[in-house]
Backbone of each chain as nested JSON, in Angstrom:
{
  "chains": [
    {"id": "A", "residues": [
      {"number": 1, "name": "MET", "atoms": {"N": [3.797, -8.194, -19.326], "CA": [4.194, -6.791, -19.579], "C": [5.471, -6.767, -20.406]}},
      {"number": 2, "name": "ALA", "atoms": {"N": [5.395, -6.126, -21.548], "CA": [6.559, -6.083, -22.435], "C": [7.615, -5.125, -21.877]}},
      {"number": 3, "name": "GLU", "atoms": {"N": [8.85, -5.441, -22.145], "CA": [9.993, -4.644, -21.69], "C": [9.882, -3.186, -22.151]}},
      {"number": 4, "name": "GLU", "atoms": {"N": [9.288, -2.969, -23.335], "CA": [9.261, -1.595, -23.861], "C": [8.322, -0.669, -23.087]}},
      {"number": 5, "name": "ASN", "atoms": {"N": [7.491, -1.248, -22.216], "CA": [6.632, -0.409, -21.386], "C": [7.266, -0.073, -20.042]}},
      {"number": 6, "name": "THR", "atoms": {"N": [8.514, -0.46, -19.865], "CA": [9.198, -0.21, -18.601], "C": [10.141, 0.985, -18.724]}},
      {"number": 7, "name": "VAL", "atoms": {"N": [10.06, 1.894, -17.768], "CA": [10.988, 3.014, -17.714], "C": [11.919, 2.783, -16.525]}},
      {"number": 8, "name": "PHE", "atoms": {"N": [13.218, 2.629, -16.806], "CA": [14.213, 2.419, -15.753], "C": [14.728, 3.761, -15.249]}},
      {"number": 9, "name": "ILE", "atoms": {"N": [14.639, 3.945, -13.945], "CA": [15.032, 5.213, -13.344], "C": [16.506, 5.165, -12.963]}},
      {"number": 10, "name": "GLY", "atoms": {"N": [17.273, 6.137, -13.456], "CA": [18.693, 6.233, -13.11], "C": [18.971, 7.511, -12.356]}},
      {"number": 11, "name": "LYS", "atoms": {"N": [20.112, 8.122, -12.657], "CA": [20.562, 9.267, -11.864], "C": [20.313, 10.624, -12.514]}},
      {"number": 12, "name": "LYS", "atoms": {"N": [19.62, 10.616, -13.645], "CA": [19.301, 11.911, -14.271], "C": [18.178, 12.622, -13.496]}},
      {"number": 13, "name": "PRO", "atoms": {"N": [17.93, 13.887, -13.825], "CA": [16.816, 14.588, -13.161], "C": [15.487, 13.883, -13.423]}},
      {"number": 14, "name": "ALA", "atoms": {"N": [14.592, 13.944, -12.427], "CA": [13.318, 13.228, -12.503], "C": [12.532, 13.569, -13.77]}},
      {"number": 15, "name": "MET", "atoms": {"N": [12.602, 14.828, -14.201], "CA": [11.772, 15.23, -15.345], "C": [12.118, 14.471, -16.624]}},
      {"number": 16, "name": "ASN", "atoms": {"N": [13.374, 14.026, -16.758], "CA": [13.728, 13.205, -17.923], "C": [12.866, 11.942, -17.963]}},
      {"number": 17, "name": "TYR", "atoms": {"N": [12.696, 11.315, -16.801], "CA": [11.94, 10.063, -16.734], "C": [10.44, 10.324, -16.79]}},
      {"number": 18, "name": "VAL", "atoms": {"N": [10.017, 11.456, -16.233], "CA": [8.605, 11.844, -16.344], "C": [8.228, 11.922, -17.822]}},
      {"number": 19, "name": "LEU", "atoms": {"N": [9.093, 12.568, -18.597], "CA": [8.843, 12.702, -20.035], "C": [8.749, 11.33, -20.704]}},
      {"number": 20, "name": "ALA", "atoms": {"N": [9.618, 10.408, -20.305], "CA": [9.603, 9.058, -20.887], "C": [8.287, 8.348, -20.578]}},
      {"number": 21, "name": "VAL", "atoms": {"N": [7.8, 8.487, -19.339], "CA": [6.541, 7.833, -18.96], "C": [5.368, 8.454, -19.714]}},
      {"number": 22, "name": "VAL", "atoms": {"N": [5.332, 9.792, -19.766], "CA": [4.248, 10.49, -20.452], "C": [4.229, 10.097, -21.923]}},
      {"number": 23, "name": "THR", "atoms": {"N": [5.412, 9.997, -22.526], "CA": [5.515, 9.604, -23.937], "C": [4.959, 8.198, -24.157]}},
      {"number": 24, "name": "GLN", "atoms": {"N": [5.281, 7.274, -23.234], "CA": [4.732, 5.911, -23.309], "C": [3.207, 5.935, -23.315]}},
      {"number": 25, "name": "PHE", "atoms": {"N": [2.633, 6.639, -22.365], "CA": [1.163, 6.702, -22.289], "C": [0.578, 7.339, -23.545]}},
      {"number": 26, "name": "ASN", "atoms": {"N": [1.184, 8.421, -24.003], "CA": [0.628, 9.148, -25.141], "C": [0.811, 8.402, -26.457]}},
      {"number": 27, "name": "SER", "atoms": {"N": [1.712, 7.406, -26.461], "CA": [1.872, 6.611, -27.691], "C": [0.994, 5.367, -27.641]}},
      {"number": 28, "name": "GLY", "atoms": {"N": [0.067, 5.3, -26.692], "CA": [-0.948, 4.249, -26.726], "C": [-0.838, 3.195, -25.639]}},
      {"number": 29, "name": "SER", "atoms": {"N": [0.2, 3.217, -24.812], "CA": [0.297, 2.225, -23.737], "C": [-0.76, 2.494, -22.662]}},
      {"number": 30, "name": "ASN", "atoms": {"N": [-1.384, 1.423, -22.174], "CA": [-2.314, 1.563, -21.06], "C": [-1.635, 1.321, -19.73]}},
      {"number": 31, "name": "GLU", "atoms": {"N": [-0.44, 0.742, -19.787], "CA": [0.285, 0.43, -18.566], "C": [1.76, 0.755, -18.748]}},
      {"number": 32, "name": "VAL", "atoms": {"N": [2.339, 1.404, -17.773], "CA": [3.773, 1.694, -17.782], "C": [4.341, 1.289, -16.429]}},
      {"number": 33, "name": "ILE", "atoms": {"N": [5.482, 0.587, -16.446], "CA": [6.149, 0.203, -15.204], "C": [7.333, 1.123, -14.98]}},
      {"number": 34, "name": "VAL", "atoms": {"N": [7.372, 1.751, -13.813], "CA": [8.504, 2.591, -13.412], "C": [9.353, 1.753, -12.466]}},
      {"number": 35, "name": "LYS", "atoms": {"N": [10.595, 1.507, -12.85], "CA": [11.441, 0.576, -12.116], "C": [12.739, 1.234, -11.663]}},
      {"number": 36, "name": "ALA", "atoms": {"N": [13.175, 0.933, -10.456], "CA": [14.416, 1.527, -9.946], "C": [15.056, 0.614, -8.92]}},
      {"number": 37, "name": "ARG", "atoms": {"N": [16.353, 0.844, -8.716], "CA": [17.115, 0.105, -7.702], "C": [17.857, 1.077, -6.795]}},
      {"number": 38, "name": "GLY", "atoms": {"N": [18.09, 0.658, -5.569], "CA": [18.933, 1.422, -4.652], "C": [18.447, 2.841, -4.425]}},
      {"number": 39, "name": "ARG", "atoms": {"N": [19.398, 3.782, -4.477], "CA": [19.054, 5.164, -4.154], "C": [18.128, 5.817, -5.16]}},
      {"number": 40, "name": "SER", "atoms": {"N": [17.987, 5.214, -6.347], "CA": [17.086, 5.797, -7.346], "C": [15.62, 5.523, -7.038]}},
      {"number": 41, "name": "ILE", "atoms": {"N": [15.361, 4.7, -6.003], "CA": [13.983, 4.363, -5.64], "C": [13.185, 5.622, -5.286]}},
      {"number": 42, "name": "SER", "atoms": {"N": [13.801, 6.534, -4.538], "CA": [13.11, 7.786, -4.184], "C": [12.697, 8.549, -5.441]}},
      {"number": 43, "name": "ARG", "atoms": {"N": [13.597, 8.574, -6.416], "CA": [13.3, 9.289, -7.66], "C": [12.154, 8.619, -8.435]}},
      {"number": 44, "name": "ALA", "atoms": {"N": [12.084, 7.291, -8.367], "CA": [10.998, 6.573, -9.039], "C": [9.638, 6.995, -8.478]}},
      {"number": 45, "name": "VAL", "atoms": {"N": [9.586, 7.159, -7.152], "CA": [8.341, 7.613, -6.52], "C": [8.024, 9.045, -6.957]}},
      {"number": 46, "name": "ASP", "atoms": {"N": [9.044, 9.898, -7.005], "CA": [8.839, 11.265, -7.51], "C": [8.257, 11.242, -8.921]}},
      {"number": 47, "name": "VAL", "atoms": {"N": [8.824, 10.405, -9.78], "CA": [8.392, 10.341, -11.177], "C": [6.92, 9.948, -11.261]}},
      {"number": 48, "name": "ALA", "atoms": {"N": [6.533, 8.898, -10.534], "CA": [5.135, 8.442, -10.568], "C": [4.199, 9.542, -10.065]}},
      {"number": 49, "name": "GLU", "atoms": {"N": [4.608, 10.211, -8.993], "CA": [3.764, 11.265, -8.416], "C": [3.637, 12.468, -9.354]}},
      {"number": 50, "name": "ILE", "atoms": {"N": [4.741, 12.853, -9.992], "CA": [4.686, 14.006, -10.905], "C": [3.831, 13.679, -12.121]}},
      {"number": 51, "name": "VAL", "atoms": {"N": [3.963, 12.454, -12.637], "CA": [3.17, 12.069, -13.809], "C": [1.682, 12.186, -13.502]}},
      {"number": 52, "name": "ARG", "atoms": {"N": [1.251, 11.623, -12.373], "CA": [-0.203, 11.598, -12.158], "C": [-0.74, 12.919, -11.611]}},
      {"number": 53, "name": "ASN", "atoms": {"N": [0.097, 13.704, -10.939], "CA": [-0.399, 14.983, -10.414], "C": [-0.361, 16.104, -11.443]}},
      {"number": 54, "name": "ARG", "atoms": {"N": [0.611, 16.066, -12.337], "CA": [0.797, 17.223, -13.211], "C": [0.536, 16.971, -14.674]}},
      {"number": 55, "name": "PHE", "atoms": {"N": [0.69, 15.711, -15.123], "CA": [0.644, 15.497, -16.569], "C": [-0.518, 14.634, -17.036]}},
      {"number": 56, "name": "ILE", "atoms": {"N": [-0.746, 13.504, -16.381], "CA": [-1.809, 12.601, -16.83], "C": [-2.74, 12.35, -15.651]}},
      {"number": 57, "name": "GLN", "atoms": {"N": [-3.791, 13.167, -15.608], "CA": [-4.655, 13.188, -14.427], "C": [-5.357, 11.854, -14.197]}},
      {"number": 58, "name": "ASP", "atoms": {"N": [-5.63, 11.11, -15.277], "CA": [-6.347, 9.841, -15.102], "C": [-5.392, 8.657, -14.942]}},
      {"number": 59, "name": "ALA", "atoms": {"N": [-4.113, 8.914, -14.809], "CA": [-3.155, 7.835, -14.519], "C": [-3.258, 7.448, -13.045]}},
      {"number": 60, "name": "LYS", "atoms": {"N": [-3.209, 6.163, -12.789], "CA": [-3.303, 5.653, -11.422], "C": [-2.131, 4.718, -11.128]}},
      {"number": 61, "name": "VAL", "atoms": {"N": [-1.773, 4.648, -9.856], "CA": [-0.816, 3.638, -9.422], "C": [-1.607, 2.398, -9.078]}},
      {"number": 62, "name": "LYS", "atoms": {"N": [-1.483, 1.359, -9.91], "CA": [-2.286, 0.144, -9.728], "C": [-1.673, -0.759, -8.668]}},
      {"number": 63, "name": "ASP", "atoms": {"N": [-0.354, -0.837, -8.672], "CA": [0.315, -1.744, -7.74], "C": [1.775, -1.304, -7.569]}},
      {"number": 64, "name": "ILE", "atoms": {"N": [2.334, -1.606, -6.42], "CA": [3.759, -1.352, -6.173], "C": [4.377, -2.608, -5.576]}},
      {"number": 65, "name": "GLN", "atoms": {"N": [5.446, -3.079, -6.176], "CA": [6.161, -4.256, -5.675], "C": [7.563, -3.846, -5.249]}},
      {"number": 66, "name": "ILE", "atoms": {"N": [8.015, -4.372, -4.121], "CA": [9.415, -4.18, -3.751], "C": [10.081, -5.544, -3.622]}},
      {"number": 67, "name": "SER", "atoms": {"N": [11.375, -5.583, -3.888], "CA": [12.098, -6.851, -3.781], "C": [13.58, -6.583, -3.558]}},
      {"number": 68, "name": "THR", "atoms": {"N": [14.314, -7.664, -3.39], "CA": [15.76, -7.569, -3.188], "C": [16.465, -8.292, -4.32]}},
      {"number": 69, "name": "GLU", "atoms": {"N": [17.429, -7.622, -4.938], "CA": [18.204, -8.252, -6.003], "C": [19.633, -8.435, -5.523]}},
      {"number": 70, "name": "GLU", "atoms": {"N": [20.195, -9.6, -5.831], "CA": [21.587, -9.844, -5.458], "C": [22.485, -9.536, -6.649]}},
      {"number": 71, "name": "LEU", "atoms": {"N": [23.292, -8.507, -6.476], "CA": [24.215, -8.142, -7.54], "C": [25.608, -8.628, -7.179]}},
      {"number": 72, "name": "THR", "atoms": {"N": [26.442, -8.843, -8.191], "CA": [27.832, -9.194, -7.943], "C": [28.683, -7.95, -8.14]}},
      {"number": 73, "name": "GLY", "atoms": {"N": [29.267, -7.468, -7.054], "CA": [30.056, -6.244, -7.119], "C": [31.491, -6.524, -7.496]}},
      {"number": 74, "name": "GLU", "atoms": {"N": [32.369, -5.568, -7.173], "CA": [33.786, -5.745, -7.458], "C": [34.339, -6.939, -6.695]}},
      {"number": 75, "name": "GLU", "atoms": {"N": [35.315, -7.604, -7.287], "CA": [35.964, -8.766, -6.662], "C": [34.989, -9.899, -6.357]}},
      {"number": 76, "name": "GLY", "atoms": {"N": [33.895, -9.953, -7.104], "CA": [32.942, -11.038, -6.949], "C": [32.109, -10.987, -5.679]}},
      {"number": 77, "name": "ARG", "atoms": {"N": [32.213, -9.863, -4.973], "CA": [31.44, -9.707, -3.753], "C": [29.941, -9.624, -4.085]}},
      {"number": 78, "name": "LYS", "atoms": {"N": [29.105, -10.321, -3.261], "CA": [27.657, -10.253, -3.453], "C": [27.094, -9.067, -2.677]}},
      {"number": 79, "name": "VAL", "atoms": {"N": [26.26, -8.299, -3.331], "CA": [25.642, -7.144, -2.676], "C": [24.133, -7.223, -2.867]}},
      {"number": 80, "name": "ASN", "atoms": {"N": [23.39, -7.049, -1.781], "CA": [21.935, -6.999, -1.893], "C": [21.477, -5.568, -2.138]}},
      {"number": 81, "name": "VAL", "atoms": {"N": [20.633, -5.392, -3.139], "CA": [20.112, -4.075, -3.461], "C": [18.592, -4.152, -3.534]}},
      {"number": 82, "name": "SER", "atoms": {"N": [17.906, -3.219, -2.879], "CA": [16.449, -3.17, -2.952], "C": [16.013, -2.621, -4.307]}},
      {"number": 83, "name": "SER", "atoms": {"N": [14.841, -3.076, -4.744], "CA": [14.298, -2.519, -5.982], "C": [12.806, -2.282, -5.835]}},
      {"number": 84, "name": "ILE", "atoms": {"N": [12.286, -1.441, -6.714], "CA": [10.855, -1.122, -6.703], "C": [10.327, -1.148, -8.119]}},
      {"number": 85, "name": "GLU", "atoms": {"N": [9.087, -1.627, -8.252], "CA": [8.363, -1.543, -9.517], "C": [7.018, -0.887, -9.245]}},
      {"number": 86, "name": "ILE", "atoms": {"N": [6.79, 0.237, -9.903], "CA": [5.523, 0.953, -9.75], "C": [4.728, 0.757, -11.039]}},
      {"number": 87, "name": "PHE", "atoms": {"N": [3.585, 0.072, -10.92], "CA": [2.747, -0.229, -12.085], "C": [1.715, 0.876, -12.242]}},
      {"number": 88, "name": "MET", "atoms": {"N": [1.841, 1.65, -13.303], "CA": [0.897, 2.742, -13.55], "C": [-0.031, 2.386, -14.703]}},
      {"number": 89, "name": "THR", "atoms": {"N": [-1.313, 2.737, -14.55], "CA": [-2.281, 2.5, -15.628], "C": [-3.085, 3.771, -15.868]}},
      {"number": 90, "name": "LYS", "atoms": {"N": [-3.702, 3.839, -17.043], "CA": [-4.673, 4.92, -17.272], "C": [-5.813, 4.377, -18.128]}}
    ]},
    {"id": "B", "residues": [
      {"number": 1, "name": "MET", "atoms": {"N": [-5.148, 2.405, 12.135], "CA": [-3.762, 2.117, 12.538], "C": [-3.279, 3.183, 13.522]}},
      {"number": 2, "name": "ALA", "atoms": {"N": [-2.873, 2.757, 14.676], "CA": [-2.411, 3.711, 15.686], "C": [-1.022, 4.223, 15.328]}},
      {"number": 3, "name": "GLU", "atoms": {"N": [-0.769, 5.441, 15.717], "CA": [0.502, 6.116, 15.449], "C": [1.696, 5.32, 15.992]}},
      {"number": 4, "name": "GLU", "atoms": {"N": [1.475, 4.621, 17.126], "CA": [2.6, 3.92, 17.757], "C": [3.059, 2.703, 16.943]}},
      {"number": 5, "name": "ASN", "atoms": {"N": [2.268, 2.299, 15.949], "CA": [2.709, 1.203, 15.092], "C": [3.463, 1.7, 13.863]}},
      {"number": 6, "name": "THR", "atoms": {"N": [3.72, 2.989, 13.801], "CA": [4.4, 3.562, 12.648], "C": [5.874, 3.829, 12.968]}},
      {"number": 7, "name": "VAL", "atoms": {"N": [6.748, 3.399, 12.052], "CA": [8.175, 3.688, 12.189], "C": [8.545, 4.704, 11.107]}},
      {"number": 8, "name": "PHE", "atoms": {"N": [8.962, 5.905, 11.522], "CA": [9.352, 6.956, 10.579], "C": [10.834, 6.806, 10.238]}},
      {"number": 9, "name": "ILE", "atoms": {"N": [11.12, 6.738, 8.962], "CA": [12.49, 6.529, 8.512], "C": [13.169, 7.874, 8.289]}},
      {"number": 10, "name": "GLY", "atoms": {"N": [14.318, 8.069, 8.941], "CA": [15.099, 9.291, 8.767], "C": [16.443, 8.984, 8.139]}},
      {"number": 11, "name": "LYS", "atoms": {"N": [17.473, 9.682, 8.605], "CA": [18.771, 9.591, 7.943], "C": [19.784, 8.69, 8.653]}},
      {"number": 12, "name": "LYS", "atoms": {"N": [19.338, 7.989, 9.704], "CA": [20.244, 7.061, 10.384], "C": [20.443, 5.79, 9.552]}},
      {"number": 13, "name": "PRO", "atoms": {"N": [21.401, 4.949, 9.932], "CA": [21.58, 3.691, 9.194], "C": [20.318, 2.832, 9.241]}},
      {"number": 14, "name": "ALA", "atoms": {"N": [20.086, 2.098, 8.157], "CA": [18.859, 1.308, 8.034], "C": [18.65, 0.367, 9.217]}},
      {"number": 15, "name": "MET", "atoms": {"N": [19.727, -0.193, 9.752], "CA": [19.573, -1.191, 10.813], "C": [18.907, -0.62, 12.061]}},
      {"number": 16, "name": "ASN", "atoms": {"N": [19.073, 0.679, 12.321], "CA": [18.376, 1.297, 13.452], "C": [16.86, 1.129, 13.305]}},
      {"number": 17, "name": "TYR", "atoms": {"N": [16.379, 1.363, 12.094], "CA": [14.936, 1.299, 11.855], "C": [14.465, -0.155, 11.754]}},
      {"number": 18, "name": "VAL", "atoms": {"N": [15.336, -1.028, 11.233], "CA": [15.011, -2.464, 11.205], "C": [14.737, -2.938, 12.63]}},
      {"number": 19, "name": "LEU", "atoms": {"N": [15.607, -2.537, 13.542], "CA": [15.443, -2.915, 14.948], "C": [14.115, -2.402, 15.505]}},
      {"number": 20, "name": "ALA", "atoms": {"N": [13.748, -1.161, 15.141], "CA": [12.483, -0.593, 15.62], "C": [11.285, -1.397, 15.113]}},
      {"number": 21, "name": "VAL", "atoms": {"N": [11.332, -1.799, 13.847], "CA": [10.219, -2.567, 13.275], "C": [10.133, -3.95, 13.923]}},
      {"number": 22, "name": "VAL", "atoms": {"N": [11.285, -4.604, 14.062], "CA": [11.316, -5.945, 14.669], "C": [10.784, -5.886, 16.107]}},
      {"number": 23, "name": "THR", "atoms": {"N": [11.172, -4.827, 16.826], "CA": [10.705, -4.657, 18.205], "C": [9.183, -4.491, 18.251]}},
      {"number": 24, "name": "GLN", "atoms": {"N": [8.638, -3.707, 17.32], "CA": [7.179, -3.555, 17.229], "C": [6.499, -4.909, 17.06]}},
      {"number": 25, "name": "PHE", "atoms": {"N": [6.975, -5.69, 16.117], "CA": [6.359, -7.0, 15.86], "C": [6.5, -7.906, 17.08]}},
      {"number": 26, "name": "ASN", "atoms": {"N": [7.678, -7.903, 17.674], "CA": [7.92, -8.812, 18.79], "C": [7.19, -8.393, 20.064]}},
      {"number": 27, "name": "SER", "atoms": {"N": [6.728, -7.155, 20.114], "CA": [5.955, -6.726, 21.288], "C": [4.458, -6.897, 21.054]}},
      {"number": 28, "name": "GLY", "atoms": {"N": [4.086, -7.616, 19.997], "CA": [2.69, -8.007, 19.826], "C": [1.939, -7.352, 18.686]}},
      {"number": 29, "name": "SER", "atoms": {"N": [2.533, -6.383, 17.993], "CA": [1.839, -5.756, 16.865], "C": [1.711, -6.734, 15.704]}},
      {"number": 30, "name": "ASN", "atoms": {"N": [0.552, -6.751, 15.071], "CA": [0.381, -7.558, 13.867], "C": [0.637, -6.75, 12.609]}},
      {"number": 31, "name": "GLU", "atoms": {"N": [0.661, -5.439, 12.771], "CA": [0.861, -4.573, 11.611], "C": [1.797, -3.429, 11.988]}},
      {"number": 32, "name": "VAL", "atoms": {"N": [2.768, -3.16, 11.137], "CA": [3.684, -2.033, 11.34], "C": [3.743, -1.25, 10.034]}},
      {"number": 33, "name": "ILE", "atoms": {"N": [3.659, 0.082, 10.144], "CA": [3.773, 0.936, 8.957], "C": [5.153, 1.565, 8.928]}},
      {"number": 34, "name": "VAL", "atoms": {"N": [5.844, 1.375, 7.824], "CA": [7.151, 2.002, 7.616], "C": [6.922, 3.214, 6.726]}},
      {"number": 35, "name": "LYS", "atoms": {"N": [7.242, 4.398, 7.244], "CA": [6.893, 5.631, 6.538], "C": [8.123, 6.493, 6.293]}},
      {"number": 36, "name": "ALA", "atoms": {"N": [8.206, 7.107, 5.117], "CA": [9.359, 7.957, 4.803], "C": [8.981, 9.024, 3.793]}},
      {"number": 37, "name": "ARG", "atoms": {"N": [9.793, 10.069, 3.767], "CA": [9.621, 11.156, 2.803], "C": [10.928, 11.414, 2.073]}},
      {"number": 38, "name": "GLY", "atoms": {"N": [10.808, 11.895, 0.832], "CA": [11.976, 12.361, 0.085], "C": [13.036, 11.278, -0.095]}},
      {"number": 39, "name": "ARG", "atoms": {"N": [14.287, 11.658, 0.154], "CA": [15.386, 10.725, -0.116], "C": [15.408, 9.529, 0.818]}},
      {"number": 40, "name": "SER", "atoms": {"N": [14.697, 9.604, 1.928], "CA": [14.657, 8.464, 2.85], "C": [13.777, 7.323, 2.34]}},
      {"number": 41, "name": "ILE", "atoms": {"N": [13.053, 7.567, 1.238], "CA": [12.166, 6.533, 0.695], "C": [12.956, 5.268, 0.347]}},
      {"number": 42, "name": "SER", "atoms": {"N": [14.128, 5.429, -0.261], "CA": [14.949, 4.26, -0.603], "C": [15.283, 3.452, 0.648]}},
      {"number": 43, "name": "ARG", "atoms": {"N": [15.589, 4.16, 1.734], "CA": [15.945, 3.484, 2.972], "C": [14.733, 2.743, 3.558]}},
      {"number": 44, "name": "ALA", "atoms": {"N": [13.546, 3.299, 3.395], "CA": [12.331, 2.63, 3.875], "C": [12.153, 1.278, 3.189]}},
      {"number": 45, "name": "VAL", "atoms": {"N": [12.421, 1.244, 1.883], "CA": [12.32, -0.016, 1.138], "C": [13.381, -1.002, 1.631]}},
      {"number": 46, "name": "ASP", "atoms": {"N": [14.596, -0.496, 1.862], "CA": [15.653, -1.357, 2.429], "C": [15.192, -1.957, 3.766]}},
      {"number": 47, "name": "VAL", "atoms": {"N": [14.621, -1.122, 4.626], "CA": [14.199, -1.58, 5.952], "C": [13.162, -2.704, 5.832]}},
      {"number": 48, "name": "ALA", "atoms": {"N": [12.142, -2.487, 5.004], "CA": [11.103, -3.511, 4.845], "C": [11.705, -4.806, 4.308]}},
      {"number": 49, "name": "GLU", "atoms": {"N": [12.603, -4.704, 3.346], "CA": [13.215, -5.894, 2.747], "C": [14.096, -6.634, 3.745]}},
      {"number": 50, "name": "ILE", "atoms": {"N": [14.87, -5.889, 4.538], "CA": [15.753, -6.541, 5.51], "C": [14.93, -7.233, 6.596]}},
      {"number": 51, "name": "VAL", "atoms": {"N": [13.848, -6.572, 7.035], "CA": [13.003, -7.178, 8.079], "C": [12.462, -8.523, 7.615]}},
      {"number": 52, "name": "ARG", "atoms": {"N": [11.896, -8.553, 6.398], "CA": [11.239, -9.799, 5.995], "C": [12.224, -10.857, 5.495]}},
      {"number": 53, "name": "ASN", "atoms": {"N": [13.36, -10.433, 4.988], "CA": [14.317, -11.433, 4.497], "C": [15.202, -12.005, 5.601]}},
      {"number": 54, "name": "ARG", "atoms": {"N": [15.524, -11.193, 6.602], "CA": [16.524, -11.63, 7.569], "C": [16.001, -11.843, 8.972]}},
      {"number": 55, "name": "PHE", "atoms": {"N": [14.91, -11.153, 9.351], "CA": [14.525, -11.18, 10.757], "C": [13.176, -11.84, 11.026]}},
      {"number": 56, "name": "ILE", "atoms": {"N": [12.168, -11.461, 10.274], "CA": [10.829, -12.006, 10.531], "C": [10.318, -12.617, 9.232]}},
      {"number": 57, "name": "GLN", "atoms": {"N": [10.567, -13.928, 9.128], "CA": [10.321, -14.614, 7.854], "C": [8.845, -14.595, 7.452]}},
      {"number": 58, "name": "ASP", "atoms": {"N": [7.936, -14.574, 8.454], "CA": [6.513, -14.588, 8.095], "C": [5.928, -13.178, 7.963]}},
      {"number": 59, "name": "ALA", "atoms": {"N": [6.763, -12.165, 7.999], "CA": [6.284, -10.801, 7.752], "C": [6.071, -10.606, 6.254]}},
      {"number": 60, "name": "LYS", "atoms": {"N": [4.982, -9.919, 5.914], "CA": [4.661, -9.674, 4.503], "C": [4.413, -8.188, 4.276]}},
      {"number": 61, "name": "VAL", "atoms": {"N": [4.671, -7.757, 3.05], "CA": [4.273, -6.409, 2.665], "C": [2.854, -6.505, 2.138]}},
      {"number": 62, "name": "LYS", "atoms": {"N": [1.903, -5.932, 2.907], "CA": [0.49, -6.068, 2.547], "C": [0.088, -5.031, 1.507]}},
      {"number": 63, "name": "ASP", "atoms": {"N": [0.639, -3.838, 1.648], "CA": [0.242, -2.761, 0.739], "C": [1.317, -1.673, 0.771]}},
      {"number": 64, "name": "ILE", "atoms": {"N": [1.442, -0.952, -0.335], "CA": [2.353, 0.193, -0.397], "C": [1.597, 1.365, -1.005]}},
      {"number": 65, "name": "GLN", "atoms": {"N": [1.603, 2.491, -0.316], "CA": [0.956, 3.707, -0.812], "C": [2.017, 4.778, -1.031]}},
      {"number": 66, "name": "ILE", "atoms": {"N": [1.904, 5.496, -2.143], "CA": [2.759, 6.67, -2.331], "C": [1.883, 7.903, -2.471]}},
      {"number": 67, "name": "SER", "atoms": {"N": [2.405, 9.038, -2.043], "CA": [1.631, 10.269, -2.152], "C": [2.58, 11.469, -2.184]}},
      {"number": 68, "name": "THR", "atoms": {"N": [1.991, 12.642, -2.345], "CA": [2.774, 13.874, -2.374], "C": [2.329, 14.758, -1.224]}},
      {"number": 69, "name": "GLU", "atoms": {"N": [3.28, 15.239, -0.439], "CA": [2.962, 16.15, 0.653], "C": [3.531, 17.522, 0.333]}},
      {"number": 70, "name": "GLU", "atoms": {"N": [2.726, 18.557, 0.613], "CA": [3.2, 19.92, 0.382], "C": [3.746, 20.474, 1.692]}},
      {"number": 71, "name": "LEU", "atoms": {"N": [5.043, 20.71, 1.702], "CA": [5.667, 21.278, 2.89], "C": [5.927, 22.76, 2.663]}},
      {"number": 72, "name": "THR", "atoms": {"N": [5.995, 23.518, 3.744], "CA": [6.361, 24.921, 3.632], "C": [7.824, 25.069, 4.034]}},
      {"number": 73, "name": "GLY", "atoms": {"N": [8.647, 25.417, 3.07], "CA": [10.083, 25.514, 3.31], "C": [10.464, 26.888, 3.828]}},
      {"number": 74, "name": "GLU", "atoms": {"N": [11.742, 27.226, 3.687], "CA": [12.222, 28.543, 4.109], "C": [11.526, 29.651, 3.318]}},
      {"number": 75, "name": "GLU", "atoms": {"N": [11.314, 30.776, 3.971], "CA": [10.677, 31.937, 3.353], "C": [9.271, 31.617, 2.857]}},
      {"number": 76, "name": "GLY", "atoms": {"N": [8.608, 30.646, 3.464], "CA": [7.231, 30.332, 3.118], "C": [7.046, 29.663, 1.771]}},
      {"number": 77, "name": "ARG", "atoms": {"N": [8.158, 29.273, 1.169], "CA": [8.091, 28.602, -0.124], "C": [7.426, 27.244, 0.004]}},
      {"number": 78, "name": "LYS", "atoms": {"N": [6.523, 26.888, -0.919], "CA": [5.878, 25.574, -0.912], "C": [6.753, 24.572, -1.655]}},
      {"number": 79, "name": "VAL", "atoms": {"N": [6.959, 23.422, -1.063], "CA": [7.773, 22.382, -1.698], "C": [6.979, 21.078, -1.699]}},
      {"number": 80, "name": "ASN", "atoms": {"N": [6.921, 20.431, -2.837], "CA": [6.273, 19.116, -2.898], "C": [7.294, 18.026, -2.603]}},
      {"number": 81, "name": "VAL", "atoms": {"N": [6.941, 17.136, -1.703], "CA": [7.816, 16.027, -1.354], "C": [7.035, 14.722, -1.461]}},
      {"number": 82, "name": "SER", "atoms": {"N": [7.629, 13.743, -2.121], "CA": [6.985, 12.429, -2.216], "C": [7.106, 11.692, -0.889]}},
      {"number": 83, "name": "SER", "atoms": {"N": [6.127, 10.848, -0.614], "CA": [6.211, 10.022, 0.592], "C": [5.747, 8.605, 0.287]}},
      {"number": 84, "name": "ILE", "atoms": {"N": [6.149, 7.689, 1.163], "CA": [5.76, 6.289, 0.987], "C": [5.321, 5.731, 2.326]}},
      {"number": 85, "name": "GLU", "atoms": {"N": [4.319, 4.861, 2.28], "CA": [3.907, 4.097, 3.457], "C": [3.898, 2.624, 3.069]}},
      {"number": 86, "name": "ILE", "atoms": {"N": [4.7, 1.848, 3.776], "CA": [4.768, 0.408, 3.525], "C": [4.076, -0.291, 4.685]}},
      {"number": 87, "name": "PHE", "atoms": {"N": [2.965, -0.97, 4.395], "CA": [2.183, -1.649, 5.431], "C": [2.657, -3.093, 5.541]}},
      {"number": 88, "name": "MET", "atoms": {"N": [3.278, -3.404, 6.664], "CA": [3.787, -4.761, 6.878], "C": [2.913, -5.498, 7.892]}},
      {"number": 89, "name": "THR", "atoms": {"N": [2.636, -6.768, 7.617], "CA": [1.86, -7.589, 8.552], "C": [2.573, -8.911, 8.777]}},
      {"number": 90, "name": "LYS", "atoms": {"N": [2.219, -9.563, 9.882], "CA": [2.683, -10.944, 10.069], "C": [1.58, -11.752, 10.728]}}
    ]}
  ]
}
């Protein structure tokens, strides 16, 4: 899966990312990965649900992976952060 | 899947729910469902990750389902809320 098919979810309103996913599909991608870390995970699920319920009816969630990433915070402290990857296809 | 094997994630610290999941497994369950709605979805992912990384090494995430639930809010207003179910087995 190429990096350009991945939409990273941040702290903006969900509709910004919905638009990014819809644009990916409409420009010819058959697969889009919605990826998020930490508190943005809830928003990633919102984005996937809004895309398939409201915009691209034949889009499906093919697979969902969760994992833990170790980030280095301030003062070199290690912090574990959960992440999610939602694989959408149409 | 019986209701008693489901752990509903709310707004308490993640470790409370980690303990609930670990207790389910240790009392003989082979499968536990971690379920959450809205902003608690991120915490549900944290709970599943902490359980398998720190407490029950042979626990696996077998499947993850996301969906949209329509709730009736104040004044009868309909609100769509995303939800997640994480199916864990050992």
